[in-house]
N, C-alpha and C positions, 0 to 999 in steps of 0.2 A: 653885760658878760666884758670883759677888758681882753684886748685882742692886741699883740703885740706883732706887728710884720715886720719883718727884716729883710733888707736887699738893696739894690740902686737905685734909688729914688731920688729923681731931677732936680735939684735945688734949684735950678734955673729954667721952669716950668714952660718960659715964652721959648726955649731950645730943648727937646725931647730930642735925647740923641739914642736912637735903636727902638727895635720892638717892644725890650725887655722891660724898658725906662717907661712908656710910653703906657705899656698895659697895668703897671704900678699906679703910675697917676691916675690913669680912667678910676682905676677898680676905686682907689681912696678918694676920689671928691666923689663918688656916687655912696660907698659907706660910711662916710662923714654925715651923710643924711638920715643913718639908720642912729634914732633915737636908745636902742636896745644897746648901740654898743659903745665902750669908752674903747678909741682907737688909740693906739700909740704906733709911729712910726719911727722905726731905725735903722739907721744909713749913716753912710762912711763919705765924710767931708770936711768943709771948714768949719768948724762950732761956732763963728762968728756970723752966719749965716741964717744961724737957727730963730732970731728974732724976725727978720726979714720972711723967713716962709713959712712961720706961724701967723706972721700977720695977714697970708693968704689964705688961711686955710684954719682960722680959730678953732673949731671944732675939734681937731686933732692934732696931738700930740707929740713935738718932732724931738728925736733925740737924736742928734749929729754926732757922732765917735769920729775919732780922729783918724785917717786913712792908715792902715798898719803898715808896719815900715817895711822896705824891700826883705828878701829872704824868708818870707811870716811863715811860707809853705814848707821850707824846710825845717822851721820848729814848729810845725806842727800846729800853726795859727795859733801858740801860746798869747801872744801881746789879744789880739782880736778877741781869743776869747777871754778873756780878763776884763775886758771894757766891755764885751756883753753881756756875761755873768753878772758884773757890778751893774748895767740897766736894768737886766730882766728882775733883776732880786728887788730894785725900788719899785717897779713895776708891777709883779706879783701876778704875771697873765695867767689865765685861764687856758688859752690857747696859743702857740707863736704860729707865725705862718711865715714860712722862707719863699722869696721867690728867688727861683732859680733851684738848677741841683749841684749846685758845686760849694764852694766857701762858703757862704752863709748857710746853707743848708747844713754843713758838715759841723759849724760852729752850734746852729741854733739847737741840732739832735742831742749835741754832748751837752747841752744846759740843762737837759732833763724833764724840762716840762713837754705837757702833749704838744707834738709837731705835727704839723700837715705841709708838707713841701710842695710847691708848682714847679713841675720841670718846664722850661724855657725854649731848650734845644737841647739837639743831642749831640755831647762833646766828642766823642769818639768819632761820630761820622761826619761831622763839622769840619775836624783835626786834618782830614783826608785832603782839604781845598785850599786851607791856608798858603800864603803869599811866599813865607819865608821857613826854612826849616826849624828857626827858633820856636814861631808861632806854631808851627805843627805837633812840635816835639811837649811846648806847654800845655796846648790842647789834648794831647793824646794823654802825659800824665795827669793831668786832672779827671781825663774820662777814668781812668785805670785806678787811680789810686784815691778820687773823692767821688764820684760821679756815683760810679759803681756801688759804693761803700752806701752812700747814702742812700741808693736804691735798695739796696739787700737791707737795709735797719729801718727804715721810715716804718711805722705802724698806719700813717695817713699821706694818702698822696691825691691833689688836683691834676686832672689829666686835660689837658686842653684841647687833647684828640687822643681817636684812638689807636694812631700811630706809635704815640709815647707807651702807651702800655704792650702795645704789641711787642714793641721793640724790647721794652725792660722785662718781658713777662718772666722770662729763666733767673731773674732774679730779684724779684718781689717775692716778700713775706708770703704764706700762705693765707694767716689772718690778716692782710692789707685790707683797708678801707679805702677803697677807689671814689674818688669824685669827679663825673664828667663837666667840667664846666670850662667852656671856650675864654678867652681872654675878651675883657671888656670895652668896646668903643664906645669914646665920649659922646654924648647928643650931639655935637657941633657939628660933625660930622654928618649926622643925619639930616639934619636942618639946612645942608648948602643947598643953593638955589641951581637948577640946574642951567648954566649958561655956559656952554661949550665954545673954544674958539674956534671950532671947525676941524676935522681932521689933525688934530693932537694927541698924540702918545706918549702916556708917561711913564717913568720908570722910577720908583721911590725907593731906596734902600742904597746902601754902601758901594761903591762901584769897588768891587773887588772879586776876585778868581771865583768863588763859588756860588755868585749869581749870575755870572755867565754874560753880561753887559755886552761883551764881544758880538755873542751871539744875535743880540738885539741890534746892535748897529750894520750886520752885515745884511742882516732881514729888509732892516730899515731903507738900507741903501737901493734894491729893488722896489721897494714900496714909494720909495721918492720919486725914481725912474717911470716911473705908472702916475704917479698924483706928486705933481710939483708942489701945490702947495702944502704938503703935509711937512709936520714937527715932531719931533722926538726932544722930549727934554728928563735930562737924567738928573733926578733930585737925589742929593746923598754925598754924604761924606766922602771923597775921594785921597786923605791921605793916607789911609790904613797900608795900601799896597800901592807905593807910588809908578813899580814897575809894571803891573797891569793895568793902572791909570792910561801910562805911555802908550803901550800898545795899542788901548782904545782911541786916546786922541791921534794916535798914526794913523788906524785906521778912519777915520772921519777925515783926515787930510787927505788920503790916498784917496778916497772915494769922493774925494769934493764935496762935502756933506757940513761944511761949516755955516754956512748962512740956516742950517733947518736942521744939527742935531746941537742940542747945549747943555753944558754940564753946570749947573747950578750951584753945585756944593750942599752942604748942610743947610737947613732951610729952616728957619722960628716956626713955630707953631701955626700962628696965622699965615705965613706963608703957604705953607706947604698947604694948608684947608683951599686957599685960592687955588692952587693948581689942581687940587683934585676937585675942585667947584668947575673947571678950566677946562679939561681933559676929557677926551671922549673915548676911550679907552686905557684899562694900565697894563703894563706887560711886564712879567717877571719870569726869565729865563731858567732861572736856577737852577744847579745839579743836586743839592740838599735843601731841605726846607723842614719846617717841623709844625707849625701853624703862623704863616708872614701875616703879621698887624696890618701890613699895606693893603695884602687883599679883602681883608675884612674891612677898612676905612674906605677903600675903591666902592666895595661893594653896599656901603650904608651911605656912600654918595650918591647910589644908584648909578654905576658905572661898569659896564663890564671889562672883565678877564679876562686874559689870555695868559696861561702860566703854565707850567711844566707836570707833567705827572708824578712829582717824588713826593718823599714824605706822608706831612697829612694835608696837602695841597687836595688831592681828588675827594678830603670829604669836606672840603668850602666850595671848591666850582661843579656846581652838574654842568658838565659839557654838552654845550647846546642850548641850556637854557640861562644859565646866569653867567656864560662865559664858554671858553673853550681851552681845551686842555691839551699839550704837545708834548711827544719825545723832547728829551734832554736832547741838544744838538742838533733837532730838525729844525736847518734853517730854514728851506724850503718851505714846509708847512708852517712854523710861525709865521713866514711872509703872506701864504698863503689867506691864512686868518687873521690877519691884520688889514688888508684889505678886502676881505670878506665883510668886516665891520664898519672900516671908514668908509665903504663905498654905500653902504645900508644905512641910510640913517632908520628907517624903520627898524630894522632890527637890532640898531643898537641902543635905541627908546627900548623896545620890548625886552630886550636882555637887563637892562639897566635897573627896568623898573621889577624884574623878579629878582635879580640881584640883592637891590632896597628891602624887598621882603622878606627875603633868605635872611639878612645880617638884623632887621627887624628881630626876625623871632630869636633869633639863636647868638647875635653878638649886643645887643643896647644895656648899655652900661647897668640900667636900674635891674633888667632879668639877671644879669651875672653876677651884681651884687647880691639878690634875693639868695640866687642857688650858693655863693659863698656864704653870707648869714646861716643861711641851714646846714652848712658843712660844720662851720664853725661850732652850733649849738650842737651835732651830735657828736663830734670829737670831745667836747666840753663834757659828756654825758658821760663816755665812753673811756674815757682819760684823765681822770680827776688829777688835780696835783697831787704831787707823791712828798710825802713830808722830809723826804730825804732826796736832793735831786742825785740822780746815780751820773756818775761821768764813763760813756762812752770810748775808748781809746780804738783808734784806727789800729785796723789787726794788720 
């Protein structure tokens, strides 16, 4: 079976930026082992890097298209459509798999091949918490004109959580085929040794308003007062919303936490693996999430997670068994849950083991790849390639 996966693939796999890139990379690594698949990856970037990335994963065929020009949205993605159509014409895939529910999915659907979409986020919800008016407006337009269109037209959907289908239920076709397949987590996270620093909290993700790192710093200020040896590490890029990051820095200075709260910035794949191995607990106090990769990664590493009860997170964390769920903005509750885990090594270990078992059963890349391959097979049988590829236009 010939499959073309379209999306933002990390061209430098040593530095993977964000959960969508990570999910894409982990899935491709595992699918590459499937002898029944002829796998093609179509992504945007510098075509000169094709040879380098091809050498790292020779079982996969990489097609790197030039980035589309400015104002491509206003041109209805005509430039991207032209280059993607040409790539797909040369591949002639049985199935096209679009990573993400916006531009890549929109152009892939219009190409006319049997197409399945994996939705990694909910643009309409994410748009509410962007740092600037321009960012909010861009997300909002994408959600109203692209995301809603794609979800109402796709015949096949890979849902990474029940939250996705519940949220988009009013838009979905009556004859849609839905495959519930979570994001894949690479085996390297499952093989991490239990070698904690002791009393270390890890936050992994961009330092942005939507993820509410300020709440975590406020809660940690109280933790640090009671446990002087505790450490908080904020691992993730902090350039997207500089004003918010400055608020975080100001709070750290105000609470005199400079020696125990550290902004690590964006880390390489090896560096983030090291932090997952060394931490005691992962904390993620976001106001909006779909199914965060960092939660699944922490669970695979055998670490309990404290996170907010939003989006698809309650599907990931069994409250009181693999971690704790708290309300958004409940700083005092967050503080109590952090102290509960940091003070109790036995509870920490018990929850970590339960979390790893849950991750092994649900997120391991091998199991996810097998489910994805079965979905491809079903889609290929249900939707044979048409002789004439119809063009779908944005209503």
